[in-house]
HTML snippet that shows the backbone in 3Dmol.js (N, CA, C, O; Angstrom):
<script src="https://3Dmol.org/build/3Dmol-min.js"></script>
<div id="view" style="width:600px;height:400px;position:relative"></div>
<script>
const pdb = `
ATOM      1  N   MET A   1      79.704  75.426 109.566  1.00  0.00           N
ATOM      2  CA  MET A   1      80.055  76.806 109.599  1.00  0.00           C
ATOM      3  C   MET A   1      79.311  77.569 109.657  1.00  0.00           C
ATOM      4  O   MET A   1      78.107  77.399 109.463  1.00  0.00           O
ATOM      5  N   LYS A   2      80.132  79.104 110.082  1.00  0.00           N
ATOM      6  CA  LYS A   2      79.189  79.798 110.735  1.00  0.00           C
ATOM      7  C   LYS A   2      79.183  80.960 109.748  1.00  0.00           C
ATOM      8  O   LYS A   2      80.306  80.923 109.247  1.00  0.00           O
ATOM      9  N   ILE A   3      78.543  81.917 109.237  1.00  0.00           N
ATOM     10  CA  ILE A   3      78.515  82.786 108.550  1.00  0.00           C
ATOM     11  C   ILE A   3      78.457  84.041 109.009  1.00  0.00           C
ATOM     12  O   ILE A   3      77.743  83.901 110.002  1.00  0.00           O
ATOM     13  N   ALA A   4      78.812  85.486 108.925  1.00  0.00           N
ATOM     14  CA  ALA A   4      79.024  86.407 109.353  1.00  0.00           C
ATOM     15  C   ALA A   4      77.894  87.114 108.430  1.00  0.00           C
ATOM     16  O   ALA A   4      78.063  86.943 107.223  1.00  0.00           O
ATOM     17  N   ALA A   5      76.683  87.941 108.844  1.00  0.00           N
ATOM     18  CA  ALA A   5      75.728  88.895 108.062  1.00  0.00           C
ATOM     19  C   ALA A   5      76.408  90.350 108.170  1.00  0.00           C
ATOM     20  O   ALA A   5      77.003  90.724 109.180  1.00  0.00           O
ATOM     21  N   THR A   6      76.267  91.032 107.145  1.00  0.00           N
ATOM     22  CA  THR A   6      77.008  92.338 107.326  1.00  0.00           C
ATOM     23  C   THR A   6      75.625  93.322 106.605  1.00  0.00           C
ATOM     24  O   THR A   6      74.514  92.921 106.258  1.00  0.00           O
ATOM     25  N   ARG A   7      76.124  94.518 106.562  1.00  0.00           N
ATOM     26  CA  ARG A   7      75.173  95.349 106.134  1.00  0.00           C
ATOM     27  C   ARG A   7      76.491  96.544 105.327  1.00  0.00           C
ATOM     28  O   ARG A   7      77.660  96.822 105.596  1.00  0.00           O
ATOM     29  N   LEU A   8      75.515  96.973 104.271  1.00  0.00           N
ATOM     30  CA  LEU A   8      76.392  97.872 103.723  1.00  0.00           C
ATOM     31  C   LEU A   8      75.732  99.374 104.086  1.00  0.00           C
ATOM     32  O   LEU A   8      74.602  99.494 103.612  1.00  0.00           O
ATOM     33  N   MET A   9      76.023 100.079 104.537  1.00  0.00           N
ATOM     34  CA  MET A   9      76.042 101.756 105.023  1.00  0.00           C
ATOM     35  C   MET A   9      77.009 102.827 104.571  1.00  0.00           C
ATOM     36  O   MET A   9      78.166 102.881 104.988  1.00  0.00           O
ATOM     37  N   PRO A  10      76.333 103.934 103.441  1.00  0.00           N
ATOM     38  CA  PRO A  10      77.211 104.593 103.017  1.00  0.00           C
ATOM     39  C   PRO A  10      77.985 105.429 104.004  1.00  0.00           C
ATOM     40  O   PRO A  10      77.260 106.036 104.792  1.00  0.00           O
ATOM     41  N   LEU A  11      79.192 105.595 104.141  1.00  0.00           N
ATOM     42  CA  LEU A  11      79.763 106.491 104.865  1.00  0.00           C
ATOM     43  C   LEU A  11      80.384 107.657 104.268  1.00  0.00           C
ATOM     44  O   LEU A  11      81.207 107.404 103.388  1.00  0.00           O
ATOM     45  N   HIS A  12      80.164 108.961 104.565  1.00  0.00           N
ATOM     46  CA  HIS A  12      80.709 110.150 104.272  1.00  0.00           C
ATOM     47  C   HIS A  12      81.372 110.794 105.194  1.00  0.00           C
ATOM     48  O   HIS A  12      81.200 110.713 106.410  1.00  0.00           O
ATOM     49  N   SER A  13      82.563 111.800 104.304  1.00  0.00           N
ATOM     50  CA  SER A  13      82.968 112.784 104.830  1.00  0.00           C
ATOM     51  C   SER A  13      82.259 113.805 105.466  1.00  0.00           C
ATOM     52  O   SER A  13      81.251 114.223 104.897  1.00  0.00           O
ATOM     53  N   GLY A  14      82.636 114.348 106.672  1.00  0.00           N
ATOM     54  CA  GLY A  14      82.210 115.341 107.183  1.00  0.00           C
ATOM     55  C   GLY A  14      81.531 115.139 108.919  1.00  0.00           C
ATOM     56  O   GLY A  14      81.483 113.945 109.213  1.00  0.00           O
ATOM     57  N   LYS A  15      81.290 115.584 109.457  1.00  0.00           N
ATOM     58  CA  LYS A  15      80.919 115.274 110.713  1.00  0.00           C
ATOM     59  C   LYS A  15      82.181 114.636 111.716  1.00  0.00           C
ATOM     60  O   LYS A  15      81.975 113.725 112.518  1.00  0.00           O
ATOM     61  N   GLY A  16      83.368 115.219 111.535  1.00  0.00           N
ATOM     62  CA  GLY A  16      84.560 114.876 111.909  1.00  0.00           C
ATOM     63  C   GLY A  16      85.436 114.216 111.163  1.00  0.00           C
ATOM     64  O   GLY A  16      86.643 114.360 111.358  1.00  0.00           O
ATOM     65  N   ARG A  17      84.870 113.264 110.044  1.00  0.00           N
ATOM     66  CA  ARG A  17      85.264 112.172 109.285  1.00  0.00           C
ATOM     67  C   ARG A  17      85.704 113.133 108.155  1.00  0.00           C
ATOM     68  O   ARG A  17      85.193 114.239 107.979  1.00  0.00           O
ATOM     69  N   THR A  18      87.178 112.354 107.047  1.00  0.00           N
ATOM     70  CA  THR A  18      87.678 112.914 106.445  1.00  0.00           C
ATOM     71  C   THR A  18      87.294 111.822 105.210  1.00  0.00           C
ATOM     72  O   THR A  18      86.813 110.792 105.682  1.00  0.00           O
ATOM     73  N   VAL A  19      87.384 111.816 103.929  1.00  0.00           N
ATOM     74  CA  VAL A  19      87.447 110.495 103.291  1.00  0.00           C
ATOM     75  C   VAL A  19      88.644 109.559 103.298  1.00  0.00           C
ATOM     76  O   VAL A  19      88.590 108.362 103.017  1.00  0.00           O
ATOM     77  N   ALA A  20      89.890 110.334 103.702  1.00  0.00           N
ATOM     78  CA  ALA A  20      90.690 109.202 104.333  1.00  0.00           C
ATOM     79  C   ALA A  20      90.773 108.518 105.146  1.00  0.00           C
ATOM     80  O   ALA A  20      91.114 107.336 105.123  1.00  0.00           O
ATOM     81  N   ASN A  21      90.399 109.315 106.199  1.00  0.00           N
ATOM     82  CA  ASN A  21      90.079 108.342 107.432  1.00  0.00           C
ATOM     83  C   ASN A  21      88.909 107.395 107.968  1.00  0.00           C
ATOM     84  O   ASN A  21      88.825 106.696 108.978  1.00  0.00           O
ATOM     85  N   VAL A  22      87.810 107.706 106.629  1.00  0.00           N
ATOM     86  CA  VAL A  22      86.757 106.956 106.816  1.00  0.00           C
ATOM     87  C   VAL A  22      87.265 105.292 106.820  1.00  0.00           C
ATOM     88  O   VAL A  22      87.401 104.702 107.892  1.00  0.00           O
ATOM     89  N   PRO A  23      87.430 104.865 105.985  1.00  0.00           N
ATOM     90  CA  PRO A  23      88.202 103.530 105.672  1.00  0.00           C
ATOM     91  C   PRO A  23      88.853 102.789 106.764  1.00  0.00           C
ATOM     92  O   PRO A  23      88.641 101.642 107.160  1.00  0.00           O
ATOM     93  N   ASP A  24      89.645 103.630 107.149  1.00  0.00           N
ATOM     94  CA  ASP A  24      90.594 103.355 108.403  1.00  0.00           C
ATOM     95  C   ASP A  24      89.915 103.300 109.650  1.00  0.00           C
ATOM     96  O   ASP A  24      90.256 102.440 110.462  1.00  0.00           O
ATOM     97  N   ARG A  25      88.863 104.218 109.953  1.00  0.00           N
ATOM     98  CA  ARG A  25      87.902 104.095 111.196  1.00  0.00           C
ATOM     99  C   ARG A  25      86.955 102.861 110.991  1.00  0.00           C
ATOM    100  O   ARG A  25      86.702 102.353 112.083  1.00  0.00           O
ATOM    101  N   VAL A  26      86.336 102.202 109.917  1.00  0.00           N
ATOM    102  CA  VAL A  26      85.547 101.754 109.449  1.00  0.00           C
ATOM    103  C   VAL A  26      86.325  99.941 109.636  1.00  0.00           C
ATOM    104  O   VAL A  26      85.670  99.038 110.155  1.00  0.00           O
ATOM    105  N   THR A  27      87.547  99.761 109.189  1.00  0.00           N
ATOM    106  CA  THR A  27      88.714  98.534 109.290  1.00  0.00           C
ATOM    107  C   THR A  27      88.974  98.646 110.515  1.00  0.00           C
ATOM    108  O   THR A  27      89.261  97.532 110.952  1.00  0.00           O
ATOM    109  N   ASP A  28      89.029  99.571 111.442  1.00  0.00           N
ATOM    110  CA  ASP A  28      89.093  99.182 112.637  1.00  0.00           C
ATOM    111  C   ASP A  28      88.649  98.898 113.267  1.00  0.00           C
ATOM    112  O   ASP A  28      89.107  98.422 114.306  1.00  0.00           O
ATOM    113  N   TYR A  29      87.277  99.064 112.923  1.00  0.00           N
ATOM    114  CA  TYR A  29      86.000  98.782 113.951  1.00  0.00           C
ATOM    115  C   TYR A  29      85.671  97.456 113.652  1.00  0.00           C
ATOM    116  O   TYR A  29      85.069  96.805 114.506  1.00  0.00           O
ATOM    117  N   VAL A  30      86.080  96.758 112.176  1.00  0.00           N
ATOM    118  CA  VAL A  30      85.748  95.405 111.907  1.00  0.00           C
ATOM    119  C   VAL A  30      86.690  94.392 112.422  1.00  0.00           C
ATOM    120  O   VAL A  30      86.372  93.253 112.761  1.00  0.00           O
ATOM    121  N   GLU A  31      87.917  94.918 112.454  1.00  0.00           N
ATOM    122  CA  GLU A  31      88.985  94.027 112.995  1.00  0.00           C
ATOM    123  C   GLU A  31      88.798  93.862 114.245  1.00  0.00           C
ATOM    124  O   GLU A  31      89.091  92.728 114.623  1.00  0.00           O
ATOM    125  N   ASN A  32      88.235  94.906 115.430  1.00  0.00           N
ATOM    126  CA  ASN A  32      88.372  94.695 116.991  1.00  0.00           C
ATOM    127  C   ASN A  32      88.541  93.178 116.875  1.00  0.00           C
ATOM    128  O   ASN A  32      87.911  92.300 116.286  1.00  0.00           O
ATOM    129  N   PRO A  33      89.805  93.200 117.786  1.00  0.00           N
ATOM    130  CA  PRO A  33      90.128  91.646 118.199  1.00  0.00           C
ATOM    131  C   PRO A  33      88.986  91.142 119.620  1.00  0.00           C
ATOM    132  O   PRO A  33      88.791  90.060 120.173  1.00  0.00           O
ATOM    133  N   GLU A  34      88.519  92.274 119.782  1.00  0.00           N
ATOM    134  CA  GLU A  34      87.606  91.524 120.515  1.00  0.00           C
ATOM    135  C   GLU A  34      86.210  90.829 120.102  1.00  0.00           C
ATOM    136  O   GLU A  34      85.504  89.999 120.673  1.00  0.00           O
ATOM    137  N   LYS A  35      86.148  91.239 119.366  1.00  0.00           N
ATOM    138  CA  LYS A  35      84.658  90.514 118.361  1.00  0.00           C
ATOM    139  C   LYS A  35      85.363  89.615 116.946  1.00  0.00           C
ATOM    140  O   LYS A  35      84.616  89.227 116.048  1.00  0.00           O
ATOM    141  N   THR A  36      86.614  89.405 116.910  1.00  0.00           N
ATOM    142  CA  THR A  36      86.804  88.492 115.737  1.00  0.00           C
ATOM    143  C   THR A  36      88.017  87.471 116.360  1.00  0.00           C
ATOM    144  O   THR A  36      89.102  87.332 115.793  1.00  0.00           O
ATOM    145  N   ASN A  37      87.757  86.989 117.243  1.00  0.00           N
ATOM    146  CA  ASN A  37      88.718  86.028 118.226  1.00  0.00           C
ATOM    147  C   ASN A  37      89.932  86.169 118.127  1.00  0.00           C
ATOM    148  O   ASN A  37      90.750  85.308 117.803  1.00  0.00           O
ATOM    149  N   GLY A  38      90.170  87.584 118.484  1.00  0.00           N
ATOM    150  CA  GLY A  38      92.027  87.998 118.260  1.00  0.00           C
ATOM    151  C   GLY A  38      92.140  87.586 116.955  1.00  0.00           C
ATOM    152  O   GLY A  38      92.761  86.531 116.827  1.00  0.00           O
ATOM    153  N   GLY A  39      91.649  88.194 115.745  1.00  0.00           N
ATOM    154  CA  GLY A  39      92.294  88.342 114.565  1.00  0.00           C
ATOM    155  C   GLY A  39      91.651  87.003 114.031  1.00  0.00           C
ATOM    156  O   GLY A  39      91.537  87.085 112.808  1.00  0.00           O
ATOM    157  N   ASP A  40      91.342  86.193 114.362  1.00  0.00           N
ATOM    158  CA  ASP A  40      91.429  84.993 113.774  1.00  0.00           C
ATOM    159  C   ASP A  40      90.469  84.725 112.705  1.00  0.00           C
ATOM    160  O   ASP A  40      90.728  83.955 111.781  1.00  0.00           O
ATOM    161  N   LEU A  41      88.865  85.636 112.872  1.00  0.00           N
ATOM    162  CA  LEU A  41      87.950  85.678 111.856  1.00  0.00           C
ATOM    163  C   LEU A  41      88.074  86.451 110.746  1.00  0.00           C
ATOM    164  O   LEU A  41      87.294  86.405 109.795  1.00  0.00           O
ATOM    165  N   VAL A  42      89.278  87.351 110.849  1.00  0.00           N
ATOM    166  CA  VAL A  42      89.541  88.252 109.782  1.00  0.00           C
ATOM    167  C   VAL A  42      89.975  88.074 108.759  1.00  0.00           C
ATOM    168  O   VAL A  42      91.185  87.855 108.812  1.00  0.00           O
ATOM    169  N   THR A  43      89.275  88.049 107.121  1.00  0.00           N
ATOM    170  CA  THR A  43      89.875  87.324 106.117  1.00  0.00           C
ATOM    171  C   THR A  43      89.586  88.203 104.676  1.00  0.00           C
ATOM    172  O   THR A  43      88.557  88.877 104.735  1.00  0.00           O
ATOM    173  N   ALA A  44      89.950  88.246 104.062  1.00  0.00           N
ATOM    174  CA  ALA A  44      90.213  89.274 102.993  1.00  0.00           C
ATOM    175  C   ALA A  44      89.940  88.750 101.484  1.00  0.00           C
ATOM    176  O   ALA A  44      90.808  87.915 101.229  1.00  0.00           O
ATOM    177  N   TYR A  45      89.168  88.906 100.524  1.00  0.00           N
ATOM    178  CA  TYR A  45      89.119  88.879  99.337  1.00  0.00           C
ATOM    179  C   TYR A  45      89.637  89.950  98.275  1.00  0.00           C
ATOM    180  O   TYR A  45      89.194  91.098  98.234  1.00  0.00           O
ATOM    181  N   GLN A  46      90.600  89.470  97.440  1.00  0.00           N
ATOM    182  CA  GLN A  46      91.589  90.517  96.523  1.00  0.00           C
ATOM    183  C   GLN A  46      91.955  91.890  97.313  1.00  0.00           C
ATOM    184  O   GLN A  46      91.889  93.038  96.873  1.00  0.00           O
ATOM    185  N   CYS A  47      92.298  91.518  98.408  1.00  0.00           N
ATOM    186  CA  CYS A  47      93.239  92.863  99.022  1.00  0.00           C
ATOM    187  C   CYS A  47      93.649  92.366 100.509  1.00  0.00           C
ATOM    188  O   CYS A  47      93.081  91.615 101.302  1.00  0.00           O
ATOM    189  N   ASN A  48      95.101  93.229 100.577  1.00  0.00           N
ATOM    190  CA  ASN A  48      95.640  92.817 102.071  1.00  0.00           C
ATOM    191  C   ASN A  48      94.800  93.198 103.445  1.00  0.00           C
ATOM    192  O   ASN A  48      94.528  94.381 103.651  1.00  0.00           O
ATOM    193  N   PRO A  49      94.535  92.526 104.057  1.00  0.00           N
ATOM    194  CA  PRO A  49      93.621  92.873 105.650  1.00  0.00           C
ATOM    195  C   PRO A  49      94.547  94.251 106.201  1.00  0.00           C
ATOM    196  O   PRO A  49      94.014  95.298 106.569  1.00  0.00           O
ATOM    197  N   ALA A  50      96.026  94.014 106.174  1.00  0.00           N
ATOM    198  CA  ALA A  50      96.827  94.748 106.943  1.00  0.00           C
ATOM    199  C   ALA A  50      96.639  95.974 106.563  1.00  0.00           C
ATOM    200  O   ALA A  50      96.660  96.867 107.410  1.00  0.00           O
ATOM    201  N   ILE A  51      96.393  96.296 105.053  1.00  0.00           N
ATOM    202  CA  ILE A  51      96.300  97.414 104.090  1.00  0.00           C
ATOM    203  C   ILE A  51      95.108  97.550 103.633  1.00  0.00           C
ATOM    204  O   ILE A  51      95.179  97.715 102.415  1.00  0.00           O
ATOM    205  N   ALA A  52      94.162  97.561 103.962  1.00  0.00           N
ATOM    206  CA  ALA A  52      92.645  97.051 102.851  1.00  0.00           C
ATOM    207  C   ALA A  52      92.439  98.777 103.129  1.00  0.00           C
ATOM    208  O   ALA A  52      92.306  99.388 102.069  1.00  0.00           O
ATOM    209  N   ASP A  53      92.401  99.483 104.139  1.00  0.00           N
ATOM    210  CA  ASP A  53      91.775 100.702 103.952  1.00  0.00           C
ATOM    211  C   ASP A  53      92.786 101.733 103.165  1.00  0.00           C
ATOM    212  O   ASP A  53      92.499 102.899 102.894  1.00  0.00           O
ATOM    213  N   GLN A  54      93.707 101.245 102.933  1.00  0.00           N
ATOM    214  CA  GLN A  54      94.707 102.264 102.271  1.00  0.00           C
ATOM    215  C   GLN A  54      94.351 101.765 100.543  1.00  0.00           C
ATOM    216  O   GLN A  54      94.039 102.554  99.652  1.00  0.00           O
ATOM    217  N   GLU A  55      94.453 100.713 100.437  1.00  0.00           N
ATOM    218  CA  GLU A  55      93.822  99.889  99.114  1.00  0.00           C
ATOM    219  C   GLU A  55      92.445 100.590  98.727  1.00  0.00           C
ATOM    220  O   GLU A  55      92.351 101.122  97.621  1.00  0.00           O
ATOM    221  N   PHE A  56      91.417 100.600  99.585  1.00  0.00           N
ATOM    222  CA  PHE A  56      90.084 101.478  99.363  1.00  0.00           C
ATOM    223  C   PHE A  56      90.296 102.828  99.192  1.00  0.00           C
ATOM    224  O   PHE A  56      89.654 103.422  98.326  1.00  0.00           O
ATOM    225  N   LEU A  57      91.041 103.364  99.834  1.00  0.00           N
ATOM    226  CA  LEU A  57      91.352 104.807  99.625  1.00  0.00           C
ATOM    227  C   LEU A  57      91.657 104.884  98.032  1.00  0.00           C
ATOM    228  O   LEU A  57      90.950 105.495  97.231  1.00  0.00           O
ATOM    229  N   PHE A  58      93.101 103.992  97.641  1.00  0.00           N
ATOM    230  CA  PHE A  58      93.310 104.031  96.356  1.00  0.00           C
ATOM    231  C   PHE A  58      92.616 103.919  95.247  1.00  0.00           C
ATOM    232  O   PHE A  58      92.685 104.581  94.212  1.00  0.00           O
ATOM    233  N   SER A  59      91.675 102.683  95.647  1.00  0.00           N
ATOM    234  CA  SER A  59      90.424 102.498  94.294  1.00  0.00           C
ATOM    235  C   SER A  59      89.642 104.001  94.136  1.00  0.00           C
ATOM    236  O   SER A  59      89.344 104.666  93.145  1.00  0.00           O
ATOM    237  N   LYS A  60      89.498 104.165  95.270  1.00  0.00           N
ATOM    238  CA  LYS A  60      88.196 105.376  94.879  1.00  0.00           C
ATOM    239  C   LYS A  60      89.384 106.627  94.378  1.00  0.00           C
ATOM    240  O   LYS A  60      88.912 107.473  93.619  1.00  0.00           O
ATOM    241  N   ARG A  61      90.765 106.777  94.723  1.00  0.00           N
ATOM    242  CA  ARG A  61      91.180 107.781  94.076  1.00  0.00           C
ATOM    243  C   ARG A  61      91.283 107.617  92.398  1.00  0.00           C
ATOM    244  O   ARG A  61      91.168 108.459  91.507  1.00  0.00           O
ATOM    245  N   GLN A  62      91.547 106.178  92.354  1.00  0.00           N
ATOM    246  CA  GLN A  62      91.739 105.878  90.404  1.00  0.00           C
ATOM    247  C   GLN A  62      90.362 106.109  90.230  1.00  0.00           C
ATOM    248  O   GLN A  62      90.230 106.916  89.310  1.00  0.00           O
ATOM    249  N   TYR A  63      89.121 105.718  90.764  1.00  0.00           N
ATOM    250  CA  TYR A  63      87.852 105.935  90.020  1.00  0.00           C
ATOM    251  C   TYR A  63      87.288 107.733  89.671  1.00  0.00           C
ATOM    252  O   TYR A  63      86.610 108.260  88.789  1.00  0.00           O
ATOM    253  N   THR A  64      87.993 108.204  90.874  1.00  0.00           N
ATOM    254  CA  THR A  64      87.540 110.017  90.541  1.00  0.00           C
ATOM    255  C   THR A  64      88.764 110.158  89.920  1.00  0.00           C
ATOM    256  O   THR A  64      88.779 111.368  89.693  1.00  0.00           O
ATOM    257  N   ALA A  65      89.821 109.699  89.488  1.00  0.00           N
ATOM    258  CA  ALA A  65      91.102 110.278  88.239  1.00  0.00           C
ATOM    259  C   ALA A  65      90.392 109.430  86.759  1.00  0.00           C
ATOM    260  O   ALA A  65      90.694 109.716  85.600  1.00  0.00           O
ATOM    261  N   ILE A  66      89.528 108.488  87.126  1.00  0.00           N
ATOM    262  CA  ILE A  66      89.270 108.218  86.036  1.00  0.00           C
ATOM    263  C   ILE A  66      87.785 108.678  85.317  1.00  0.00           C
ATOM    264  O   ILE A  66      87.598 108.751  84.102  1.00  0.00           O
ATOM    265  N   THR A  67      87.115 108.872  86.029  1.00  0.00           N
ATOM    266  CA  THR A  67      85.283 109.173  85.756  1.00  0.00           C
ATOM    267  C   THR A  67      84.961 110.956  86.444  1.00  0.00           C
ATOM    268  O   THR A  67      83.845 111.466  86.338  1.00  0.00           O
ATOM    269  N   GLY A  68      85.975 111.580  87.019  1.00  0.00           N
ATOM    270  CA  GLY A  68      86.034 112.792  87.591  1.00  0.00           C
ATOM    271  C   GLY A  68      85.019 112.723  88.481  1.00  0.00           C
ATOM    272  O   GLY A  68      84.529 113.785  88.864  1.00  0.00           O
ATOM    273  N   ARG A  69      84.598 111.691  88.894  1.00  0.00           N
ATOM    274  CA  ARG A  69      82.973 111.861  89.849  1.00  0.00           C
ATOM    275  C   ARG A  69      83.765 111.635  91.226  1.00  0.00           C
ATOM    276  O   ARG A  69      84.851 111.076  91.377  1.00  0.00           O
ATOM    277  N   GLY A  70      83.048 112.136  92.054  1.00  0.00           N
ATOM    278  CA  GLY A  70      83.319 111.702  93.629  1.00  0.00           C
ATOM    279  C   GLY A  70      84.567 112.625  94.436  1.00  0.00           C
ATOM    280  O   GLY A  70      85.026 112.302  95.531  1.00  0.00           O
ATOM    281  N   ALA A  71      85.009 113.857  93.632  1.00  0.00           N
ATOM    282  CA  ALA A  71      85.943 114.675  93.871  1.00  0.00           C
ATOM    283  C   ALA A  71      85.805 115.172  95.580  1.00  0.00           C
ATOM    284  O   ALA A  71      86.543 115.030  96.555  1.00  0.00           O
ATOM    285  N   GLU A  72      84.597 115.753  95.382  1.00  0.00           N
ATOM    286  CA  GLU A  72      84.174 116.653  96.729  1.00  0.00           C
ATOM    287  C   GLU A  72      84.457 115.587  98.065  1.00  0.00           C
ATOM    288  O   GLU A  72      84.387 114.380  98.293  1.00  0.00           O
ATOM    289  N   GLY A  73      84.756 116.625  98.656  1.00  0.00           N
ATOM    290  CA  GLY A  73      85.060 116.629 100.183  1.00  0.00           C
ATOM    291  C   GLY A  73      86.659 115.415  99.837  1.00  0.00           C
ATOM    292  O   GLY A  73      86.874 114.320 100.355  1.00  0.00           O
ATOM    293  N   GLN A  74      87.310 115.993  99.046  1.00  0.00           N
ATOM    294  CA  GLN A  74      88.500 115.377  99.225  1.00  0.00           C
ATOM    295  C   GLN A  74      89.726 116.524  99.198  1.00  0.00           C
ATOM    296  O   GLN A  74      90.899 116.178  99.343  1.00  0.00           O
TER     297      GLN A  74
END
`;
const viewer = $3Dmol.createViewer("view");
viewer.addModel(pdb, "pdb");
viewer.setStyle({}, {cartoon: {color: "spectrum"}});
viewer.zoomTo();
viewer.render();
</script>
């Protein structure tokens, strides 16, 4: 069994990035067919990998609506 090691890095808007396109760019990078055996190594937990970036953005908007925090840059 092979396990991939990952590292969490904060990604913020700015430098040509928006809150909406940061998750999209990250998921595009990690789902790269050249790095994932043509997508065979892409799995997800409690989200749909095809729309994971949209689900992450939706969760962020829910968090902002509930807490009032994180609204900057949107």
